Biopython code that builds the backbone (N, CA, C, O; Angstrom):
import numpy as np
from Bio.PDB.StructureBuilder import StructureBuilder

atoms = [
    (1, "MET", "N", (24.455, 111.461, 62.455)),
    (1, "MET", "CA", (23.622, 111.138, 61.320)),
    (1, "MET", "C", (23.024, 109.740, 61.527)),
    (1, "MET", "O", (23.719, 108.805, 61.924)),
    (2, "SER", "N", (21.725, 109.621, 61.250)),
    (2, "SER", "CA", (21.059, 108.336, 61.462)),
    (2, "SER", "C", (21.266, 107.418, 60.262)),
    (2, "SER", "O", (21.511, 107.872, 59.144)),
    (3, "LYS", "N", (21.164, 106.141, 60.517)),
    (3, "LYS", "CA", (21.327, 105.140, 59.469)),
    (3, "LYS", "C", (19.951, 104.662, 59.029)),
    (3, "LYS", "O", (19.004, 104.658, 59.815)),
    (4, "THR", "N", (19.850, 104.264, 57.786)),
    (4, "THR", "CA", (18.622, 103.694, 57.252)),
    (4, "THR", "C", (18.878, 102.233, 56.951)),
    (4, "THR", "O", (19.864, 101.882, 56.304)),
    (5, "TRP", "N", (17.969, 101.375, 57.430)),
    (5, "TRP", "CA", (18.117, 99.945, 57.255)),
    (5, "TRP", "C", (17.077, 99.437, 56.279)),
    (5, "TRP", "O", (15.929, 99.881, 56.301)),
    (6, "ILE", "N", (17.467, 98.518, 55.431)),
    (6, "ILE", "CA", (16.593, 97.904, 54.446)),
    (6, "ILE", "C", (16.345, 96.464, 54.886)),
    (6, "ILE", "O", (17.289, 95.698, 55.081)),
    (7, "TYR", "N", (15.069, 96.098, 55.042)),
    (7, "TYR", "CA", (14.682, 94.742, 55.434)),
    (7, "TYR", "C", (14.140, 94.036, 54.196)),
    (7, "TYR", "O", (13.046, 94.352, 53.726)),
    (8, "ALA", "N", (14.896, 93.091, 53.675)),
    (8, "ALA", "CA", (14.499, 92.361, 52.473)),
    (8, "ALA", "C", (13.478, 91.293, 52.840)),
    (8, "ALA", "O", (13.418, 90.843, 53.984)),
    (9, "SER", "N", (12.678, 90.894, 51.857)),
    (9, "SER", "CA", (11.631, 89.907, 52.108)),
    (9, "SER", "C", (12.201, 88.529, 52.427)),
    (9, "SER", "O", (11.495, 87.692, 52.989)),
    (10, "ASP", "N", (13.458, 88.274, 52.083)),
    (10, "ASP", "CA", (14.064, 86.975, 52.382)),
    (10, "ASP", "C", (14.742, 86.947, 53.755)),
    (10, "ASP", "O", (15.408, 85.968, 54.091)),
    (11, "GLY", "N", (14.579, 88.008, 54.550)),
    (11, "GLY", "CA", (15.109, 88.028, 55.908)),
    (11, "GLY", "C", (16.427, 88.748, 56.068)),
    (11, "GLY", "O", (16.867, 88.977, 57.195)),
    (12, "ARG", "N", (17.069, 89.111, 54.976)),
    (12, "ARG", "CA", (18.351, 89.818, 55.081)),
    (12, "ARG", "C", (18.112, 91.283, 55.445)),
    (12, "ARG", "O", (17.077, 91.862, 55.117)),
    (13, "VAL", "N", (19.099, 91.865, 56.131)),
    (13, "VAL", "CA", (19.033, 93.267, 56.543)),
    (13, "VAL", "C", (20.283, 93.971, 56.034)),
    (13, "VAL", "O", (21.398, 93.476, 56.200)),
    (14, "PHE", "N", (20.083, 95.146, 55.402)),
    (14, "PHE", "CA", (21.196, 95.911, 54.849)),
    (14, "PHE", "C", (21.125, 97.344, 55.342)),
    (14, "PHE", "O", (20.044, 97.888, 55.569)),
    (15, "GLU", "N", (22.297, 97.946, 55.506)),
    (15, "GLU", "CA", (22.329, 99.389, 55.689)),
    (15, "GLU", "C", (22.229, 100.003, 54.298)),
    (15, "GLU", "O", (22.870, 99.534, 53.357)),
    (16, "LYS", "N", (21.425, 101.048, 54.173)),
    (16, "LYS", "CA", (21.168, 101.642, 52.860)),
    (16, "LYS", "C", (22.465, 102.167, 52.235)),
    (16, "LYS", "O", (23.303, 102.777, 52.900)),
    (17, "ASN", "N", (22.596, 101.903, 50.924)),
    (17, "ASN", "CA", (23.709, 102.364, 50.083)),
    (17, "ASN", "C", (25.061, 101.762, 50.459)),
    (17, "ASN", "O", (26.103, 102.335, 50.140)),
    (18, "THR", "N", (25.053, 100.619, 51.130)),
    (18, "THR", "CA", (26.301, 99.891, 51.358)),
    (18, "THR", "C", (26.516, 98.970, 50.164)),
    (18, "THR", "O", (25.582, 98.739, 49.395)),
    (19, "PRO", "N", (27.728, 98.438, 49.990)),
    (19, "PRO", "CA", (27.955, 97.522, 48.868)),
    (19, "PRO", "C", (26.999, 96.320, 48.876)),
    (19, "PRO", "O", (26.556, 95.874, 47.818)),
    (20, "GLU", "N", (26.681, 95.795, 50.070)),
    (20, "GLU", "CA", (25.751, 94.659, 50.150)),
    (20, "GLU", "C", (24.362, 95.051, 49.659)),
    (20, "GLU", "O", (23.708, 94.282, 48.954)),
    (21, "HIS", "N", (23.916, 96.245, 50.030)),
    (21, "HIS", "CA", (22.595, 96.716, 49.597)),
    (21, "HIS", "C", (22.570, 96.922, 48.093)),
    (21, "HIS", "O", (21.613, 96.517, 47.433)),
    (22, "LEU", "N", (23.598, 97.540, 47.540)),
    (22, "LEU", "CA", (23.633, 97.786, 46.095)),
    (22, "LEU", "C", (23.693, 96.472, 45.313)),
    (22, "LEU", "O", (23.098, 96.361, 44.241)),
    (23, "GLU", "N", (24.412, 95.474, 45.848)),
    (23, "GLU", "CA", (24.447, 94.156, 45.208)),
    (23, "GLU", "C", (23.067, 93.510, 45.236)),
    (23, "GLU", "O", (22.637, 92.907, 44.253)),
    (24, "TYR", "N", (22.377, 93.638, 46.362)),
    (24, "TYR", "CA", (21.014, 93.104, 46.472)),
    (24, "TYR", "C", (20.090, 93.757, 45.434)),
    (24, "TYR", "O", (19.270, 93.080, 44.814)),
    (25, "LEU", "N", (20.227, 95.064, 45.253)),
    (25, "LEU", "CA", (19.399, 95.758, 44.261)),
    (25, "LEU", "C", (19.707, 95.283, 42.846)),
    (25, "LEU", "O", (18.802, 95.180, 42.018)),
    (26, "ARG", "N", (20.981, 94.992, 42.560)),
    (26, "ARG", "CA", (21.360, 94.515, 41.229)),
    (26, "ARG", "C", (20.826, 93.107, 40.964)),
    (26, "ARG", "O", (20.448, 92.796, 39.835)),
    (27, "GLU", "N", (20.791, 92.253, 41.991)),
    (27, "GLU", "CA", (20.356, 90.865, 41.779)),
    (27, "GLU", "C", (18.837, 90.725, 41.701)),
    (27, "GLU", "O", (18.338, 89.718, 41.200)),
    (28, "ARG", "N", (18.113, 91.699, 42.179)),
    (28, "ARG", "CA", (16.644, 91.623, 42.144)),
    (28, "ARG", "C", (16.140, 91.888, 40.737)),
    (28, "ARG", "O", (16.667, 92.741, 40.023)),
    (29, "GLN", "N", (15.132, 91.159, 40.357)),
    (29, "GLN", "CA", (14.446, 91.422, 39.098)),
    (29, "GLN", "C", (13.265, 92.324, 39.434)),
    (29, "GLN", "O", (12.299, 91.876, 40.052)),
    (30, "SER", "N", (13.334, 93.571, 39.039)),
    (30, "SER", "CA", (12.239, 94.479, 39.365)),
    (30, "SER", "C", (11.430, 94.811, 38.119)),
    (30, "SER", "O", (11.952, 94.893, 37.008)),
    (31, "SER", "N", (10.168, 94.993, 38.342)),
    (31, "SER", "CA", (9.258, 95.397, 37.276)),
    (31, "SER", "C", (8.100, 96.139, 37.912)),
    (31, "SER", "O", (7.836, 95.980, 39.104)),
    (32, "PRO", "N", (7.413, 96.941, 37.134)),
    (32, "PRO", "CA", (6.289, 97.674, 37.719)),
    (32, "PRO", "C", (5.172, 96.721, 38.128)),
    (32, "PRO", "O", (4.911, 95.721, 37.459)),
    (33, "MET", "N", (4.523, 97.051, 39.234)),
    (33, "MET", "CA", (3.407, 96.238, 39.703)),
    (33, "MET", "C", (2.122, 96.841, 39.162)),
    (33, "MET", "O", (1.904, 98.048, 39.265)),
    (34, "ILE", "N", (1.286, 96.012, 38.595)),
    (34, "ILE", "CA", (0.008, 96.478, 38.072)),
    (34, "ILE", "C", (-1.077, 95.864, 38.929)),
    (34, "ILE", "O", (-1.267, 94.647, 38.941)),
    (35, "ALA", "N", (-1.785, 96.714, 39.643)),
    (35, "ALA", "CA", (-2.851, 96.238, 40.519)),
    (35, "ALA", "C", (-4.167, 96.251, 39.753)),
    (35, "ALA", "O", (-4.519, 97.235, 39.102)),
    (36, "ARG", "N", (-4.885, 95.136, 39.845)),
    (36, "ARG", "CA", (-6.169, 95.051, 39.173)),
    (36, "ARG", "C", (-7.193, 95.900, 39.908)),
    (36, "ARG", "O", (-7.060, 96.177, 41.100)),
    (37, "ASP", "N", (-8.220, 96.308, 39.167)),
    (37, "ASP", "CA", (-9.309, 97.040, 39.780)),
    (37, "ASP", "C", (-10.245, 96.055, 40.462)),
    (37, "ASP", "O", (-10.223, 94.860, 40.169)),
    (38, "GLU", "N", (-11.053, 96.553, 41.356)),
    (38, "GLU", "CA", (-12.025, 95.710, 42.046)),
    (38, "GLU", "C", (-13.084, 95.236, 41.061)),
    (38, "GLU", "O", (-13.473, 95.995, 40.174)),
    (39, "PRO", "N", (-13.559, 94.004, 41.193)),
    (39, "PRO", "CA", (-14.623, 93.538, 40.301)),
    (39, "PRO", "C", (-15.943, 94.242, 40.624)),
    (39, "PRO", "O", (-16.184, 94.635, 41.765)),
    (40, "ASP", "N", (-16.791, 94.396, 39.608)),
    (40, "ASP", "CA", (-18.103, 95.011, 39.810)),
    (40, "ASP", "C", (-18.968, 94.089, 40.661)),
    (40, "ASP", "O", (-18.864, 92.865, 40.574)),
    (41, "PHE", "N", (-19.825, 94.691, 41.485)),
    (41, "PHE", "CA", (-20.773, 93.902, 42.266)),
    (41, "PHE", "C", (-21.986, 94.754, 42.585)),
    (41, "PHE", "O", (-21.930, 95.982, 42.520)),
    (42, "VAL", "N", (-23.075, 94.101, 42.927)),
    (42, "VAL", "CA", (-24.292, 94.783, 43.335)),
    (42, "VAL", "C", (-24.282, 94.853, 44.858)),
    (42, "VAL", "O", (-24.134, 93.835, 45.534)),
    (43, "SER", "N", (-24.440, 96.062, 45.388)),
    (43, "SER", "CA", (-24.394, 96.258, 46.828)),
    (43, "SER", "C", (-25.577, 95.581, 47.508)),
    (43, "SER", "O", (-26.721, 95.780, 47.097)),
    (44, "PRO", "N", (-25.317, 94.784, 48.543)),
    (44, "PRO", "CA", (-26.430, 94.203, 49.284)),
    (44, "PRO", "C", (-27.131, 95.226, 50.170)),
    (44, "PRO", "O", (-28.212, 94.954, 50.693)),
    (45, "ILE", "N", (-26.526, 96.401, 50.344)),
    (45, "ILE", "CA", (-27.102, 97.431, 51.205)),
    (45, "ILE", "C", (-28.159, 98.235, 50.460)),
    (45, "ILE", "O", (-29.282, 98.384, 50.942)),
    (46, "ASP", "N", (-27.798, 98.762, 49.270)),
    (46, "ASP", "CA", (-28.743, 99.615, 48.549)),
    (46, "ASP", "C", (-29.114, 99.100, 47.164)),
    (46, "ASP", "O", (-29.919, 99.725, 46.474)),
    (47, "GLY", "N", (-28.541, 97.964, 46.739)),
    (47, "GLY", "CA", (-28.903, 97.363, 45.455)),
    (47, "GLY", "C", (-28.299, 98.033, 44.233)),
    (47, "GLY", "O", (-28.669, 97.693, 43.110)),
    (48, "LYS", "N", (-27.377, 98.979, 44.416)),
    (48, "LYS", "CA", (-26.752, 99.682, 43.291)),
    (48, "LYS", "C", (-25.481, 98.956, 42.850)),
    (48, "LYS", "O", (-24.841, 98.264, 43.642)),
    (49, "LEU", "N", (-25.127, 99.126, 41.572)),
    (49, "LEU", "CA", (-23.912, 98.548, 41.022)),
    (49, "LEU", "C", (-22.714, 99.381, 41.465)),
    (49, "LEU", "O", (-22.717, 100.604, 41.320)),
    (50, "VAL", "N", (-21.695, 98.724, 42.000)),
    (50, "VAL", "CA", (-20.461, 99.383, 42.427)),
    (50, "VAL", "C", (-19.358, 98.904, 41.500)),
    (50, "VAL", "O", (-19.097, 97.705, 41.401)),
    (51, "SER", "N", (-18.699, 99.859, 40.810)),
    (51, "SER", "CA", (-17.646, 99.538, 39.845)),
    (51, "SER", "C", (-16.353, 100.226, 40.236)),
    (51, "SER", "O", (-16.308, 101.454, 40.312)),
    (52, "GLY", "N", (-15.310, 99.468, 40.484)),
    (52, "GLY", "CA", (-13.985, 100.029, 40.707)),
    (52, "GLY", "C", (-13.735, 100.462, 42.139)),
    (52, "GLY", "O", (-14.628, 100.472, 42.986)),
    (53, "LYS", "N", (-12.469, 100.823, 42.372)),
    (53, "LYS", "CA", (-12.015, 101.171, 43.709)),
    (53, "LYS", "C", (-12.611, 102.485, 44.205)),
    (53, "LYS", "O", (-12.936, 102.618, 45.385)),
    (54, "VAL", "N", (-12.752, 103.451, 43.306)),
    (54, "VAL", "CA", (-13.270, 104.754, 43.717)),
    (54, "VAL", "C", (-14.718, 104.625, 44.183)),
    (54, "VAL", "O", (-15.073, 105.127, 45.249)),
    (55, "GLN", "N", (-15.556, 103.954, 43.391)),
    (55, "GLN", "CA", (-16.949, 103.783, 43.786)),
    (55, "GLN", "C", (-17.063, 102.923, 45.046)),
    (55, "GLN", "O", (-17.936, 103.166, 45.880)),
    (56, "LEU", "N", (-16.190, 101.917, 45.194)),
    (56, "LEU", "CA", (-16.211, 101.091, 46.393)),
    (56, "LEU", "C", (-15.877, 101.924, 47.628)),
    (56, "LEU", "O", (-16.526, 101.787, 48.665)),
    (57, "ARG", "N", (-14.862, 102.789, 47.519)),
    (57, "ARG", "CA", (-14.491, 103.655, 48.638)),
    (57, "ARG", "C", (-15.633, 104.598, 48.999)),
    (57, "ARG", "O", (-15.927, 104.787, 50.179)),
    (58, "GLU", "N", (-16.291, 105.202, 47.979)),
    (58, "GLU", "CA", (-17.421, 106.097, 48.233)),
    (58, "GLU", "C", (-18.592, 105.336, 48.851)),
    (58, "GLU", "O", (-19.250, 105.840, 49.761)),
    (59, "HIS", "N", (-18.854, 104.127, 48.362)),
    (59, "HIS", "CA", (-19.927, 103.289, 48.898)),
    (59, "HIS", "C", (-19.686, 102.983, 50.370)),
    (59, "HIS", "O", (-20.600, 103.080, 51.188)),
    (60, "ASN", "N", (-18.443, 102.610, 50.706)),
    (60, "ASN", "CA", (-18.116, 102.290, 52.087)),
    (60, "ASN", "C", (-18.271, 103.504, 52.996)),
    (60, "ASN", "O", (-18.772, 103.377, 54.113)),
    (61, "LEU", "N", (-17.850, 104.671, 52.534)),
    (61, "LEU", "CA", (-18.012, 105.885, 53.333)),
    (61, "LEU", "C", (-19.484, 106.241, 53.511)),
    (61, "LEU", "O", (-19.909, 106.602, 54.608)),
    (62, "ARG", "N", (-20.252, 106.141, 52.449)),
    (62, "ARG", "CA", (-21.670, 106.508, 52.489)),
    (62, "ARG", "C", (-22.447, 105.617, 53.462)),
    (62, "ARG", "O", (-23.336, 106.095, 54.167)),
    (63, "HIS", "N", (-22.112, 104.329, 53.501)),
    (63, "HIS", "CA", (-22.859, 103.386, 54.331)),
    (63, "HIS", "C", (-22.145, 103.013, 55.627)),
    (63, "HIS", "O", (-22.630, 102.179, 56.391)),
    (64, "ASP", "N", (-20.989, 103.636, 55.872)),
    (64, "ASP", "CA", (-20.222, 103.397, 57.103)),
    (64, "ASP", "C", (-19.924, 101.910, 57.296)),
    (64, "ASP", "O", (-20.213, 101.336, 58.346)),
    (65, "VAL", "N", (-19.332, 101.290, 56.249)),
    (65, "VAL", "CA", (-18.950, 99.878, 56.292)),
    (65, "VAL", "C", (-17.488, 99.737, 55.890)),
    (65, "VAL", "O", (-16.883, 100.685, 55.391)),
    (66, "VAL", "N", (-16.917, 98.542, 56.109)),
    (66, "VAL", "CA", (-15.550, 98.238, 55.682)),
    (66, "VAL", "C", (-15.559, 96.954, 54.875)),
    (66, "VAL", "O", (-16.482, 96.149, 54.997)),
    (67, "ASN", "N", (-14.541, 96.757, 54.053)),
    (67, "ASN", "CA", (-14.390, 95.520, 53.294)),
    (67, "ASN", "C", (-13.931, 94.414, 54.232)),
    (67, "ASN", "O", (-13.238, 94.678, 55.214)),
    (68, "TRP", "N", (-14.310, 93.191, 53.938)),
    (68, "TRP", "CA", (-13.911, 92.074, 54.787)),
    (68, "TRP", "C", (-12.400, 91.895, 54.778)),
    (68, "TRP", "O", (-11.835, 91.412, 55.760)),
    (69, "ARG", "N", (-11.724, 92.277, 53.678)),
    (69, "ARG", "CA", (-10.262, 92.150, 53.625)),
    (69, "ARG", "C", (-9.585, 93.083, 54.620)),
    (69, "ARG", "O", (-8.485, 92.793, 55.090)),
    (70, "ASP", "N", (-10.237, 94.210, 54.950)),
    (70, "ASP", "CA", (-9.656, 95.149, 55.905)),
    (70, "ASP", "C", (-9.717, 94.632, 57.334)),
    (70, "ASP", "O", (-9.110, 95.221, 58.228)),
    (71, "LEU", "N", (-10.437, 93.543, 57.563)),
    (71, "LEU", "CA", (-10.556, 92.969, 58.900)),
    (71, "LEU", "C", (-9.473, 91.941, 59.184)),
    (71, "LEU", "O", (-9.439, 91.356, 60.266)),
    (72, "LYS", "N", (-8.580, 91.714, 58.211)),
    (72, "LYS", "CA", (-7.521, 90.723, 58.382)),
    (72, "LYS", "C", (-6.650, 91.099, 59.577)),
    (72, "LYS", "O", (-6.244, 92.252, 59.727)),
    (73, "GLY", "N", (-6.371, 90.115, 60.419)),
    (73, "GLY", "CA", (-5.527, 90.343, 61.585)),
    (73, "GLY", "C", (-6.297, 90.608, 62.857)),
    (73, "GLY", "O", (-5.714, 90.581, 63.940)),
    (74, "LEU", "N", (-7.604, 90.865, 62.758)),
    (74, "LEU", "CA", (-8.393, 91.070, 63.969)),
    (74, "LEU", "C", (-8.704, 89.726, 64.612)),
    (74, "LEU", "O", (-8.775, 88.711, 63.919)),
    (75, "PRO", "N", (-8.886, 89.707, 65.915)),
    (75, "PRO", "CA", (-9.182, 88.427, 66.569)),
    (75, "PRO", "C", (-10.527, 87.881, 66.109)),
    (75, "PRO", "O", (-11.470, 88.636, 65.871)),
    (76, "VAL", "N", (-10.601, 86.555, 65.989)),
    (76, "VAL", "CA", (-11.812, 85.891, 65.539)),
    (76, "VAL", "C", (-12.416, 85.147, 66.718)),
    (76, "VAL", "O", (-11.696, 84.590, 67.547)),
    (77, "GLY", "N", (-13.722, 85.141, 66.788)),
    (77, "GLY", "CA", (-14.377, 84.361, 67.833)),
    (77, "GLY", "C", (-15.367, 85.192, 68.619)),
    (77, "GLY", "O", (-15.538, 86.388, 68.385)),
    (78, "VAL", "N", (-16.001, 84.536, 69.538)),
    (78, "VAL", "CA", (-17.009, 85.168, 70.379)),
    (78, "VAL", "C", (-16.331, 85.761, 71.601)),
    (78, "VAL", "O", (-15.490, 85.107, 72.218)),
    (79, "PRO", "N", (-16.686, 87.000, 71.963)),
    (79, "PRO", "CA", (-16.072, 87.570, 73.166)),
    (79, "PRO", "C", (-16.434, 86.749, 74.404)),
    (79, "PRO", "O", (-17.531, 86.201, 74.498)),
    (80, "LYS", "N", (-15.502, 86.673, 75.346)),
    (80, "LYS", "CA", (-15.720, 85.876, 76.548)),
    (80, "LYS", "C", (-16.559, 86.620, 77.585)),
    (80, "LYS", "O", (-17.121, 85.996, 78.486)),
    (81, "THR", "N", (-16.650, 87.930, 77.468)),
    (81, "THR", "CA", (-17.451, 88.697, 78.421)),
    (81, "THR", "C", (-18.837, 88.935, 77.841)),
    (81, "THR", "O", (-19.012, 89.014, 76.625)),
    (82, "LYS", "N", (-19.801, 89.048, 78.714)),
    (82, "LYS", "CA", (-21.175, 89.300, 78.298)),
    (82, "LYS", "C", (-21.297, 90.776, 77.924)),
    (82, "LYS", "O", (-20.834, 91.636, 78.674)),
    (83, "PRO", "N", (-21.916, 91.090, 76.770)),
    (83, "PRO", "CA", (-22.033, 92.492, 76.367)),
    (83, "PRO", "C", (-22.927, 93.282, 77.323)),
    (83, "PRO", "O", (-23.888, 92.754, 77.883)),
    (84, "ASP", "N", (-22.593, 94.535, 77.489)),
    (84, "ASP", "CA", (-23.362, 95.438, 78.344)),
    (84, "ASP", "C", (-24.485, 96.055, 77.521)),
    (84, "ASP", "O", (-24.205, 96.815, 76.593)),
    (85, "PRO", "N", (-25.760, 95.754, 77.829)),
    (85, "PRO", "CA", (-26.868, 96.280, 77.027)),
    (85, "PRO", "C", (-26.917, 97.807, 77.002)),
    (85, "PRO", "O", (-27.267, 98.396, 75.979)),
    (86, "GLU", "N", (-26.574, 98.445, 78.105)),
    (86, "GLU", "CA", (-26.601, 99.914, 78.145)),
    (86, "GLU", "C", (-25.537, 100.509, 77.230)),
    (86, "GLU", "O", (-25.779, 101.523, 76.576)),
    (87, "ALA", "N", (-24.355, 99.882, 77.178)),
    (87, "ALA", "CA", (-23.292, 100.365, 76.302)),
    (87, "ALA", "C", (-23.686, 100.188, 74.840)),
    (87, "ALA", "O", (-23.397, 101.048, 74.008)),
    (88, "ILE", "N", (-24.343, 99.077, 74.527)),
    (88, "ILE", "CA", (-24.800, 98.847, 73.155)),
    (88, "ILE", "C", (-25.845, 99.879, 72.772)),
    (88, "ILE", "O", (-25.793, 100.445, 71.680)),
    (89, "ARG", "N", (-26.805, 100.127, 73.677)),
    (89, "ARG", "CA", (-27.854, 101.119, 73.417)),
    (89, "ARG", "C", (-27.238, 102.498, 73.209)),
    (89, "ARG", "O", (-27.630, 103.220, 72.292)),
    (90, "ALA", "N", (-26.274, 102.869, 74.054)),
    (90, "ALA", "CA", (-25.620, 104.170, 73.925)),
    (90, "ALA", "C", (-24.884, 104.283, 72.589)),
    (90, "ALA", "O", (-24.893, 105.344, 71.965)),
    (91, "ALA", "N", (-24.245, 103.192, 72.148)),
    (91, "ALA", "CA", (-23.537, 103.217, 70.870)),
    (91, "ALA", "C", (-24.510, 103.377, 69.707)),
    (91, "ALA", "O", (-24.216, 104.092, 68.749)),
    (92, "ILE", "N", (-25.666, 102.719, 69.784)),
    (92, "ILE", "CA", (-26.668, 102.841, 68.717)),
    (92, "ILE", "C", (-27.222, 104.255, 68.664)),
    (92, "ILE", "O", (-27.365, 104.828, 67.584)),
    (93, "VAL", "N", (-27.534, 104.822, 69.823)),
    (93, "VAL", "CA", (-28.058, 106.193, 69.869)),
    (93, "VAL", "C", (-27.010, 107.175, 69.354)),
    (93, "VAL", "O", (-27.336, 108.102, 68.613)),
    (94, "ASP", "N", (-25.751, 106.973, 69.747)),
    (94, "ASP", "CA", (-24.674, 107.850, 69.283)),
    (94, "ASP", "C", (-24.529, 107.786, 67.767)),
    (94, "ASP", "O", (-24.373, 108.817, 67.111)),
    (95, "ALA", "N", (-24.582, 106.565, 67.203)),
    (95, "ALA", "CA", (-24.468, 106.416, 65.745)),
    (95, "ALA", "C", (-25.647, 107.075, 65.044)),
    (95, "ALA", "O", (-25.466, 107.705, 64.002)),
    (96, "ALA", "N", (-26.858, 106.942, 65.594)),
    (96, "ALA", "CA", (-28.039, 107.570, 64.995)),
    (96, "ALA", "C", (-27.918, 109.083, 65.033)),
    (96, "ALA", "O", (-28.317, 109.757, 64.084)),
    (97, "LYS", "N", (-27.375, 109.628, 66.112)),
    (97, "LYS", "CA", (-27.187, 111.078, 66.209)),
    (97, "LYS", "C", (-26.142, 111.563, 65.208)),
    (97, "LYS", "O", (-26.321, 112.603, 64.574)),
    (98, "ARG", "N", (-25.034, 110.799, 65.064)),
    (98, "ARG", "CA", (-23.991, 111.160, 64.097)),
    (98, "ARG", "C", (-24.524, 111.192, 62.678)),
    (98, "ARG", "O", (-24.142, 112.053, 61.885)),
    (99, "LYS", "N", (-25.410, 110.250, 62.354)),
    (99, "LYS", "CA", (-25.976, 110.171, 61.003)),
    (99, "LYS", "C", (-27.093, 111.187, 60.793)),
    (99, "LYS", "O", (-27.548, 111.382, 59.666)),
    (100, "GLY", "N", (-27.542, 111.841, 61.876)),
    (100, "GLY", "CA", (-28.601, 112.836, 61.738)),
    (100, "GLY", "C", (-29.994, 112.264, 61.819)),
    (100, "GLY", "O", (-30.951, 112.943, 61.446)),
    (101, "TYR", "N", (-30.149, 111.026, 62.299)),
    (101, "TYR", "CA", (-31.466, 110.420, 62.417)),
    (101, "TYR", "C", (-32.179, 110.862, 63.682)),
    (101, "TYR", "O", (-33.407, 110.799, 63.745)),
    (102, "LEU", "N", (-31.444, 111.306, 64.686)),
    (102, "LEU", "CA", (-32.041, 111.770, 65.945)),
    (102, "LEU", "C", (-31.663, 113.208, 66.187)),
    (102, "LEU", "O", (-32.064, 113.791, 67.194)),
]
sb = StructureBuilder()
sb.init_structure("model")
sb.init_model(0)
sb.init_chain("A")
sb.init_seg("    ")
for serial, (resi, resn, name, xyz) in enumerate(atoms, 1):
    if name == "N":
        sb.init_residue(resn, " ", resi, " ")
    sb.init_atom(name, np.array(xyz, "f"), 0.0, 1.0, " ", f" {name:<3s}", serial, name[0])
structure = sb.get_structure()
C-alpha cells in the first residue's frame, strides 16, 4: 500500500492521517476562500467590454491570446540566437491556415 505525504506551506512534511498530520489540521485556522472576479475592461483587440472570468476565457480563446499572469515563470529577455526568417514565415502561414484565412 502506498503512502500519501502532506507538504505544509511552512515546510513541514506529514504522512497522511498520522497523529502529527491530524494535529496540524487541528491547529490550522481554515475558512473558505472567496476568489474575486476579474475586473471589467475594454479589449484592445476588438474594443468590446469583457466582464468576468467566463467572458475573459472566451475572449482569449476567440483571439488566441493569453493573460500576462499566465506567463509567470517563463524566461525573460531577448533570445541569444538570431531568429530564422523561414521558420517565422512558416509559423505565420501555419497560423493563418489554422484560422481559415488561407
